[in-house]
C-alpha positions in Angstrom: 0.3 0.3 -0.1 1.7 3.3 -1.0 1.5 6.2 1.4 -1.8 7.9 -0.7 -3.7 4.8 0.3 -3.1 4.1 3.5 -3.7 8.2 3.9 -7.0 7.4 2.2 -8.0 4.8 4.6 -7.2 6.5 7.7 -9.3 9.2 6.5 -12.2 6.8 5.9 -11.6 4.8 9.8 -12.0 8.6 11.1 -14.9 9.3 9.1 -16.6 5.9 10.6 -15.7 6.3 13.8 -16.6 10.5 14.7 -20.1 9.4 14.3 -20.0 6.5 17.4 -17.8 9.3 19.1 -21.3 11.7 19.4 -23.2 8.9 20.3 -20.9 7.9 22.7 -21.1 12.0 24.1 -25.2 12.1 23.6 -25.5 8.8 25.4 -22.9 10.5 28.1 -25.3 13.4 28.3 -28.5 11.5 28.6 -27.2 9.3 31.6 -26.5 12.7 33.4 -29.8 14.1 32.6 -31.0 10.8 33.7 -29.4 10.9 36.8 -30.0 14.8 37.7 -33.1 14.2 36.6 -33.6 11.0 39.2 -31.7 13.3 41.9 -34.3 15.8 41.2 -36.9 13.4 41.8 -35.7 11.9 44.7 -34.8 15.5 46.5 -38.7 16.6 45.5 -40.1 13.7 46.9 -38.1 13.6 49.8 -39.0 17.0 50.5 -42.5 16.6 49.6 -42.4 13.7 52.6 -40.6 15.9 55.0 -43.2 19.0 54.2 -46.1 16.5 54.6 -44.7 15.0 58.0 -44.1 18.4 59.0 -47.7 19.3 58.2 -48.9 16.5 59.4 -46.9 17.9 63.0 -48.4 21.0 62.6 -52.4 20.0 62.1 -52.1 17.0 65.1 -50.1 19.3 67.7 -52.9 22.2 66.8 -55.9 19.9 67.3 -54.5 18.1 70.4 -54.2 21.7 71.6 -57.4 22.5 70.5 -59.0 19.6 71.9 -57.9 20.8 76.1 -59.5 24.4 75.6 -63.0 23.0 77.0 -61.1 21.0 79.8 -59.1 24.2 80.5 -62.3 26.5 80.5 -63.8 23.9 82.9 -61.1 23.5 85.2 -61.3 27.5 85.5 -64.9 27.4 86.0 -64.7 24.6 88.8 -62.0 27.0 90.2 -59.6 24.1 90.0 -55.9 26.4 89.7 -53.6 23.5 90.0 -55.4 21.4 87.1 -55.7 24.4 84.8 -52.1 25.0 85.1 -51.4 21.4 84.3 -53.4 21.7 81.3 -52.0 25.6 80.4 -48.5 23.4 80.4 -49.7 20.6 78.0 -51.3 23.4 75.9 -47.8 25.0 75.6 -46.6 21.7 74.7 -48.4 21.0 72.2 -48.6 24.7 70.0 -44.6 24.7 71.1 -44.3 21.5 68.7 -46.0 23.2 65.9 -44.3 26.4 65.9 -41.1 24.1 65.8 -42.1 22.4 62.8 -43.4 25.9 61.1 -40.3 27.3 61.5 -38.0 24.2 60.1 -35.5 25.4 57.4 -37.2 23.4 54.7 -40.4 24.5 55.5 -39.3 28.0 55.4 -37.5 27.7 52.4 -40.5 26.7 50.7 -42.5 29.0 51.5 -41.0 31.6 49.0 -42.3 29.0 46.2 -45.5 30.4 44.0 -48.3 28.8 44.8 -48.0 26.4 47.3 -45.8 29.3 49.4 -48.6 31.2 50.4 -50.4 28.2 52.1 -47.2 27.2 53.6 -47.2 30.6 55.0 -50.4 30.9 56.2 -50.2 27.7 58.2 -46.5 29.0 59.7 -48.8 32.1 61.2 -51.7 30.0 62.1 -49.0 28.0 64.2 -47.0 31.2 65.4 -50.4 32.8 66.5 -51.5 29.3 68.4 -48.4 29.4 70.5 -48.4 33.0 70.9 -51.7 32.6 72.6 -50.7 29.7 74.5 -47.5 31.3 75.8 -48.5 34.8 75.9 -52.3 34.5 76.3 -53.1 31.5 78.7 -50.1 31.4 80.6 -50.4 34.9 82.2 -54.3 34.4 82.5 -53.7 31.1 84.4 -51.2 32.7 86.6 -53.8 35.6 87.5 -56.1 32.7 88.0 -54.2 31.3 90.6 -53.5 34.4 92.3 -57.1 35.1 93.5 -59.0 33.7 95.7 -62.4 33.6 94.9 -64.0 33.6 98.5 -61.9 36.6 99.2 -63.5 38.6 96.1 -66.7 37.9 97.9 -68.7 40.9 99.3 -68.8 40.6 103.0 -69.3 42.7 106.2 -65.9 44.2 106.0 -65.6 44.3 102.1 -64.2 43.1 99.3 -60.0 42.6 99.0 -59.7 44.3 95.7 -55.9 44.3 96.1 -55.6 40.8 94.0 -57.6 42.2 91.3 -55.5 45.0 91.1 -52.5 42.7 91.3 -53.8 40.6 88.4 -54.7 43.6 86.0 -51.0 44.3 84.1 -51.3 40.6 83.5 -54.7 40.2 82.1 -53.8 43.1 79.9 -50.4 41.8 79.0 -52.8 38.8 77.6 -55.0 40.8 76.1 -52.6 42.4 74.0 -50.8 39.3 72.9 -54.2 38.1 71.8 -54.9 41.5 70.1 -51.5 41.1 68.0 -52.4 37.5 67.1 -55.7 38.6 65.8 -54.4 41.1 63.9 -51.5 38.9 62.2 -54.4 36.3 61.0 -56.5 39.2 59.7 -53.6 40.4 57.7 -53.5 37.3 55.7 -54.7 37.1 52.3 -57.3 34.1 52.3 -57.9 34.4 48.1 -55.4 32.2 46.5 -55.0 29.7 49.8 -56.1 26.0 49.2 -59.7 25.1 51.4 -58.0 23.6 53.3 -55.9 26.4 55.2 -58.5 28.8 53.9 -60.9 27.1 55.7 -59.5 26.3 59.5 -58.1 30.1 59.2 -61.3 32.0 58.9 -62.4 29.7 61.9 -59.3 30.6 63.6 -59.8 34.6 62.7 -63.7 34.5 64.2 -62.1 32.5 67.7 -59.7 34.6 68.3 -61.6 37.9 67.6 -64.1 36.9 69.9 -61.6 35.7 72.3 -60.2 39.1 71.8 -63.0 41.1 72.8 -63.8 39.1 75.9 -60.0 39.7 77.2 -60.6 43.4 76.3 -63.4 43.5 78.6 -61.4 41.4 81.3 -58.6 43.5 81.0 -60.6 47.2 81.1 -62.7 45.5 84.2 -60.0 44.9 86.3 -58.4 48.0 85.4 -61.2 50.0 86.9 -63.0 47.6 89.0 -60.8 48.6 91.9 -61.0 52.1 91.9 -64.9 52.3 91.1 -65.2 50.0 94.0 -64.1 52.5 96.5 -60.2 51.3 96.9 -58.2 54.9 97.0 -61.1 56.5 98.5 -65.0 56.0 98.9 -67.4 56.4 95.8 -70.8 57.5 95.7 -72.9 56.8 93.2 -76.9 57.5 92.4 -78.9 54.2 92.2 -82.3 54.6 89.8 -84.4 51.5 90.1 -86.1 51.3 86.8 -89.8 50.0 86.7 -90.3 48.1 83.7 -94.3 48.1 84.5 -94.2 51.9 83.3 -91.8 51.6 80.6 -89.2 54.0 79.1 -86.3 53.4 76.5 -83.5 52.1 79.0 -86.1 49.6 80.6 -88.6 51.6 83.0 -89.6 54.8 85.0 -87.0 55.8 87.4 -89.7 56.1 90.2 -87.4 54.8 93.4 -83.8 56.5 94.1 -80.7 55.7 96.7 -77.2 56.6 97.0 -75.1 53.7 96.7 -71.6 53.6 98.7 -68.9 51.9 98.0 -65.3 51.9 100.6 -63.0 49.3 100.1 -65.4 47.1 98.2 -68.0 47.6 101.1 -71.4 48.5 100.2 -74.4 50.3 101.4 -77.5 52.1 100.3 -77.8 55.5 101.6 -80.9 58.6 101.5 -83.4 56.4 99.7 -86.1 58.6 98.2 -88.5 58.6 95.2 -88.2 60.7 91.7 -91.3 62.3 92.3 -89.9 63.8 95.6 -87.5 65.6 93.5 -90.2 67.8 91.8 -90.1 69.6 88.7 -86.9 71.4 87.1 -87.9 74.6 85.8 -86.5 75.8 83.7 -85.8 72.2 82.1 -82.1 71.1 82.6 -80.6 71.3 78.4 -80.2 68.4 76.7 -78.8 68.6 73.1 -81.8 69.6 70.2 -81.7 66.4 68.5 -82.9 64.5 71.7 -85.0 67.5 72.9 -86.9 67.2 69.5 -87.4 63.6 69.8 -88.1 63.3 73.1 -89.0 66.8 74.2 -87.7 69.0 77.0 -89.4 66.5 79.5 -86.2 64.6 79.9 -84.6 67.7 81.9 -87.9 68.5 83.5 -88.5 65.2 85.5 -86.3 62.7 87.0 -89.3 60.0 86.2 -88.9 60.9 82.0 -84.6 61.7 82.1 -84.5 57.5 80.0 -87.3 58.8 77.8 -84.1 58.9 75.6 -82.0 55.4 74.9 -79.0 57.2 75.6 -77.7 56.2 78.9 -75.3 58.6 78.9 -77.5 61.7 78.6 -80.0 60.2 80.9 -77.1 59.4 83.4 -75.9 63.1 83.2 -79.2 64.5 83.5 -80.1 62.4 86.7 -76.8 63.1 88.3 -77.2 67.2 87.5 -80.7 67.1 89.3 -79.8 65.7 92.0 -76.8 68.1 92.1 -78.8 71.0 92.1 -81.9 69.3 94.6 -79.5 68.1 96.9 -76.2 69.9 96.8 -74.7 66.1 96.6 -72.4 65.7 93.9 -72.1 62.1 93.4 -69.2 59.9 91.4 -71.4 58.4 89.0 -75.0 57.0 88.0 -76.0 53.0 88.3 -79.4 51.5 87.3 -80.9 48.2 86.9 -84.3 47.2 87.2 -86.5 44.2 89.3 -85.3 41.5 86.4 -81.6 42.3 87.3 -82.8 42.0 90.9 -84.0 38.4 90.5 -81.0 37.5 88.8 -78.8 38.6 92.0 -81.8 37.1 94.0 -80.5 33.4 92.1 -77.2 34.2 93.6 -78.0 35.4 97.2 -80.9 33.2 98.2 -84.0 34.3 99.0 -84.0 37.8 101.7 -86.4 38.4 104.1 -88.1 41.9 104.6 -86.6 42.7 107.8 -87.5 46.5 108.3 -90.7 47.1 110.5 -91.9 50.1 108.0 -91.2 48.0 104.9 -92.8 45.0 106.4 -95.8 47.2 107.9 -96.1 49.0 104.1 -96.2 45.5 102.5 -98.7 43.7 105.2 -100.4 41.5 102.5 -97.0 41.1 100.0 -94.5 38.0 101.2 -92.2 38.7 103.7 -89.1 36.5 101.9 -88.1 37.3 98.3 -86.2 35.1 95.9 -85.8 35.1 92.1 -88.9 33.7 91.4 -91.3 36.1 93.2 -89.4 39.4 93.2 -91.0 40.5 89.5 -94.1 39.9 90.2 -94.2 41.1 93.4 -92.5 44.4 92.8 -94.3 45.4 89.7 -97.5 44.0 90.3 -98.7 43.0 93.6 -97.3 45.8 95.0 -100.0 47.8 93.2 -102.6 46.0 94.4 -101.6 46.0 97.7 -100.0 49.6 98.7 -102.5 52.1 97.4 -99.9 55.2 98.1 -97.7 56.1 95.1 -95.2 57.4 97.7 -95.6 54.0 99.8 -95.1 52.0 97.0 -91.9 53.7 95.6 -90.7 53.3 99.6 -91.3 49.2 99.4 -89.8 49.1 96.0 -86.2 50.9 98.0 -86.8 48.5 100.7 -86.8 45.5 98.7 -83.5 46.7 96.9 -82.1 47.9 100.1 -82.5 43.9 101.5 -81.0 42.6 98.7 -77.9 44.7 98.8 -77.6 44.1 102.6 -77.4 40.6 101.6 -74.6 41.1 98.6 -72.8 43.3 101.6 -73.3 40.5 104.1 -71.2 38.1 102.0 -74.6 35.8 101.3 -73.7 35.0 97.7 -71.3 33.0 96.1 -68.5 35.3 94.5 -68.8 33.6 91.0 -72.9 33.1 91.4 -72.7 36.7 91.7 -70.6 37.5 88.8 -72.5 35.7 87.0 -75.6 37.2 87.9 -74.3 40.8 87.1 -72.9 39.7 83.3 -76.4 38.6 82.8 -78.0 41.9 83.9 -75.3 43.6 81.9 -75.9 41.2 78.9 -79.8 42.3 78.9 -79.2 45.7 79.4 -80.6 45.8 82.9 -77.8 47.2 84.5 -75.8 50.2 83.0 -73.4 52.4 84.2 -71.9 55.8 84.1 -69.1 57.9 85.3 -68.1 61.2 85.8 -64.7 60.2 85.1 -64.0 61.0 81.7 -61.5 58.2 81.5 -63.6 55.9 83.5 -66.4 56.5 81.3 -64.6 56.2 77.9 -63.8 52.7 78.9 -67.5 52.0 80.3 -68.7 53.3 76.9 -67.2 50.8 74.7 -69.2 48.1 76.4 -73.2 47.3 76.6 -73.0 48.3 80.2 -72.6 52.1 79.2 -75.7 52.0 77.3 -75.0 54.3 74.4 -76.5 54.5 70.8 -73.2 55.3 69.0 -69.8 54.3 69.2 -67.6 51.4 69.3 -70.5 49.4 71.7 -72.9 49.9 68.9 -73.1 47.4 66.1 -72.2 48.5 62.3 -75.6 47.0 61.4 -77.1 48.1 64.7 -81.3 48.3 64.8 -82.6 49.8 68.1 -86.2 49.2 69.4 -87.2 51.2 72.1 -91.0 51.7 74.0 -91.9 54.5 75.7 -95.4 54.2 78.1 -97.8 57.1 77.0 -100.4 55.8 79.1 -99.2 57.2 82.2 -100.0 54.2 84.6 -98.2 50.6 85.4 -99.9 48.8 82.4 -96.4 47.6 80.8 -96.9 44.7 83.1 -99.2 43.1 80.9 -97.5 43.9 77.5 -95.8 41.5 75.9 -93.7 42.1 72.8 -91.6 40.2 70.1 -89.2 41.6 67.9 -87.9 40.1 64.6 -85.9 41.2 61.2 -88.5 39.7 58.5 -87.0 41.2 55.5 -83.1 41.5 54.7 -82.4 42.1 51.4 -80.2 44.6 48.4 -82.4 46.8 46.4 -80.5 49.1 43.9 -77.2 48.7 45.0 -78.2 49.5 48.7 -79.3 46.9 51.5 -83.1 46.9 52.9 -84.0 45.9 56.6 -87.4 45.2 57.7 -88.2 45.3 61.3 -91.5 43.9 62.8 -92.3 44.8 66.5 -95.5 43.0 67.6 -97.1 44.0 71.1 -100.2 41.9 73.0 -101.8 43.5 76.1 -102.7 40.4 78.1 -104.2 42.2 80.7 -108.0 40.8 81.4 -110.9 41.7 79.9 -112.4 43.2 82.6 -109.1 45.2 83.9 -110.6 48.5 84.1 -112.3 47.5 86.9 -110.2 44.5 88.6 -106.9 46.6 88.3 -106.0 49.4 90.7 -107.0 52.5 88.8 -103.0 53.5 89.7 -102.2 50.6 87.6 -104.3 51.2 84.7 -104.3 55.4 84.9 -108.0 55.2 85.4 -108.5 57.4 81.8 -106.6 60.2 83.7 -104.7 61.1 80.3 -107.4 60.3 77.7 -106.4 56.5 77.5 -108.9 54.4 78.6 -108.5 52.2 81.9 -107.0 49.0 80.6 -105.7 50.3 77.5 -102.2 50.7 76.8 -100.6 53.1 74.7 -96.9 53.1 73.8 -94.6 55.3 71.8 -92.4 53.1 69.6 -89.2 54.6 68.7 -86.9 52.5 66.1 -83.3 53.4 65.4 -81.5 52.0 62.2 -77.4 51.8 61.2 -75.8 55.3 60.5 -76.5 57.0 57.4 -79.5 55.0 56.5 -83.4 56.2 56.4 -86.5 55.0 57.6 -88.6 54.7 54.5 -91.6 53.5 55.6 -94.1 52.3 58.4 -97.0 49.7 58.2 -99.4 49.0 61.1 -101.6 45.8 60.6 -100.9 46.2 56.9 -101.8 49.6 56.3 -98.8 52.0 55.8 -99.2 55.0 58.2 -97.2 58.3 58.9 -94.5 58.8 61.3 -92.1 60.8 62.9 -88.9 61.3 61.5 -85.6 62.9 62.9 -82.0 62.0 63.2 -80.3 61.0 66.9 -76.5 61.3 65.4 -75.7 59.9 62.0 -78.9 57.2 62.9 -82.1 57.4 61.8 -85.2 57.4 64.2 -88.9 56.3 63.2 -91.7 56.8 65.4 -94.9 56.1 66.0 -97.9 55.6 68.8 -100.0 52.1 69.3 -102.6 51.9 71.8 -103.8 48.4 72.7 -107.3 47.4 74.3 -107.0 44.2 76.3 -106.7 40.9 74.5 -105.3 43.3 71.6 -102.3 43.0 69.6 -100.5 45.4 67.0 -98.1 44.7 64.5 -95.7 47.7 63.5 -93.3 46.8 60.5 -90.2 49.6 60.1 -88.7 49.3 56.6 -85.5 51.0 56.5 -83.1 51.7 53.4 -79.9 53.0 52.0 -78.2 50.8 54.3 -74.3 50.7 53.5 -73.3 48.1 56.1 -72.5 44.5 55.3 -72.9 43.0 59.1 -75.8 41.1 60.2 -78.6 43.3 61.8 -77.7 43.1 65.6 -81.1 44.3 67.6 -81.0 45.9 70.5 -84.4 46.7 72.6 -85.7 47.9 75.8 -85.5 45.5 78.7 -89.0 44.7 79.6 -90.3 41.8 81.7 -89.8 39.3 79.5 -86.3 37.6 78.9 -84.6 39.2 76.1 -84.2 35.9 74.4 -88.3 35.8 74.1 -88.5 39.3 72.8 -85.7 39.2 69.8 -86.6 36.2 67.6 -84.4 34.7 65.2 -84.9 36.6 61.9 -87.0 35.4 58.4 -86.0 36.6 55.2 -87.9 37.7 52.1 -87.2 39.4 48.8 -87.4 42.9 48.2 -89.8 42.3 45.5 
């Protein structure tokens, strides 16, 4: 073979080998890609399994923590501080484990990924919030609970030990702050793109935490205010308005009997008992704002019996306080109001009380000598009028009965927890109202229903009010039964429309004109036939809305339309003979608020749950 043939052969060999090397390189690349893909798949599967295990841990631990909450609540209710402390320790362990899982580096790294990341972030926030609630909320609360001896908190002959309440206040306040911050953190999470498995529990956690936050804020404010308002620093004196539901007023009933409640070091007593009529007429009337004067007339500032024609208790209390000071020269620290139904709640805590004052025994010689939670309302609002003819003696008997009940509380005859539950029930039904001359105290009181305000943070955004003012000039409202119900809640032309139905029934006997005392029926003195009841029904709607129509028993009627602040007010009058019922429907329009309707009513002799009925719904057509 010559050189030319050799070169030609070599070139041919090279040409035949070049595709083979390319294929090998391609195979090597494919192998590398396969290995890399496998590694990625293995890592992905591993990360997924790891994240899945952490998710399972978070879910399991939070469920275990949640299961402990009813136990903790029951232990605190049973005053078992030792067991409550043990339960809180377990609670912290569970929430701590959930937080630890949510703080895992892999979990955190995955939280920045698209789609899955927001869900992992939301789960982390829930876990961290749960742990904050346990450590910064439950722990200090149980510590404060352990420091309180409930027996020492009971009123007694020597007063109430208020030092533990004052000492507990900072811990309760700290717990409230922690819960508030956790609630705010959860509320800041955008739920729109979250998986249902994440968004649903998150929304539930928001609602539960918001409710807990409100309760703790209330507890923090109470522990802060209670010592000073109960006379820990200096004696306190409050005007006590005893409202009589037999003659309705917007906040409950006519304040016929009055007294001064003296509090010093947690020890209470009643002084200066008198009647509203004894204060006489105020001429010229004390000034109230122009809007309320237009709606309720100058009578609010003219007679103590009419200070609560307005449902705004701050106005009522300021006016009553000024009247008392003007007549007696005594400047008091605030005003407290309650009704006989609230007294029945207190009697359930104290047990029966005897009418021990000989003068009161003589006035009510045909009435029970012992009052309890079952007979006190009927005795004070019905039987007393049949047995006692003189109105001044009626007020004296009412005040005397209240004094016996307060004396029983002061003597320590009630279980402190039962007493607190009785007071809480009275406040929740707006039968116990409070106002303070201290602007700092009043700004706190005004945040809650005990302040009895018609505007401000204590009023629901979609709040409605239905109030009753007697127009008979008698004590016939004991016989009137009422219901209030939302019967329409719909949208028309972009605005919400709500209809409130108010039904009243006069249950007095057919022969009420002759069988009931004339002081109860009014005897026709104000142009209302004896046995009949006349009532001014006053309704409030949400701010910026309107009262569009009023329909009485199926027929549209004219009504008085005014405003109190930014809230619309619609007023009409009904008159019922014995056995008669009447329904009035108030339609509110141009409502911009989207919250569920919340109704406040004048407290009557009925349980509030029997007055405010569950809503029904119908179309706007």
